[in-house]
C-alpha positions in Angstrom: 24.5 -40.5 85.3 28.2 -40.5 85.8 27.7 -40.1 89.6 25.7 -43.3 89.6 28.1 -45.3 87.4 31.0 -47.4 88.6 33.1 -45.7 85.9 33.0 -43.8 82.7 34.8 -44.6 79.5 34.7 -42.0 76.7 36.7 -40.1 74.2 35.5 -36.5 74.7 37.5 -34.5 77.2 34.5 -32.5 78.3 32.6 -35.5 79.6 35.7 -37.0 81.2 36.6 -33.7 82.8 33.1 -33.5 84.3 33.6 -37.0 85.7 37.0 -36.1 87.0 35.7 -33.0 88.8 33.3 -35.2 90.7 36.2 -37.5 91.5 34.7 -40.4 89.6 36.7 -43.1 87.9 37.1 -42.5 84.2 39.3 -43.4 81.3 39.6 -42.2 77.7 39.7 -44.5 74.6 41.0 -42.7 71.6 42.3 -45.3 69.2 44.3 -43.7 66.4 44.8 -40.4 68.2 47.5 -38.4 66.4 49.2 -35.9 68.8 48.5 -35.3 72.4 45.3 -34.0 74.1 47.0 -31.7 76.7 44.1 -31.9 79.1 44.3 -35.7 79.4 47.8 -36.7 78.4 50.0 -33.7 78.9 51.5 -32.5 82.2 48.2 -33.0 84.1 47.9 -36.6 82.9 45.1 -37.4 85.4 43.0 -39.6 83.2 44.3 -42.9 81.8 44.3 -42.8 78.0 44.4 -45.5 75.4 45.5 -44.4 71.9 46.2 -47.8 70.3 44.3 -51.2 70.4 46.8 -52.9 72.8 46.7 -50.0 75.4 42.9 -49.8 75.2 42.6 -53.5 75.9 45.0 -53.3 78.8 43.2 -50.3 80.3 39.9 -52.1 80.1 41.4 -55.1 81.9 43.0 -52.9 84.5 39.7 -51.0 85.0 38.3 -54.2 86.7 41.2 -54.3 89.2 40.1 -52.6 92.5 43.7 -51.6 93.3 44.1 -49.9 89.9 40.8 -48.0 90.3 41.8 -47.0 93.8 45.1 -45.6 92.6 43.4 -43.5 90.0 40.7 -42.3 92.3 43.4 -41.2 94.7 45.1 -39.3 91.9 41.8 -37.7 90.9 41.2 -36.5 94.5 44.0 -34.0 93.9 42.1 -32.5 90.9 40.3 -29.3 91.9 39.0 -26.2 90.4 38.7 -22.7 91.7 35.1 -22.4 90.7 35.7 -19.3 88.6 35.7 -20.9 85.1 32.3 -19.5 84.1 33.2 -16.0 85.2 36.4 -16.2 83.1 34.5 -17.4 80.0 31.9 -14.6 80.4 34.7 -12.0 80.8 36.4 -13.4 77.6 33.2 -13.2 75.7 32.6 -9.6 76.8 36.2 -8.7 75.8 35.5 -10.0 72.3 32.4 -7.9 71.8 
């Protein structure tokens, strides 16, 4: 569904990472978040995040701005994976057995 959507707003990093991997526009709304979510806010910082009411409202307004969306879509185009995540998880599971 995210491929057909103009954008995705969520709070769970798994869903937002899936959208980011398909280079779709997404943002995270996590009002009241205590601490940082390193996948979204940390050094990577490739998904806009709102953690308080004012920031969430501003992000929702900016999401309707074509220039803002284009800027973030350009930033997401740099996001890539090596395609070996599943193999690494399987290897980790086998190492724990």
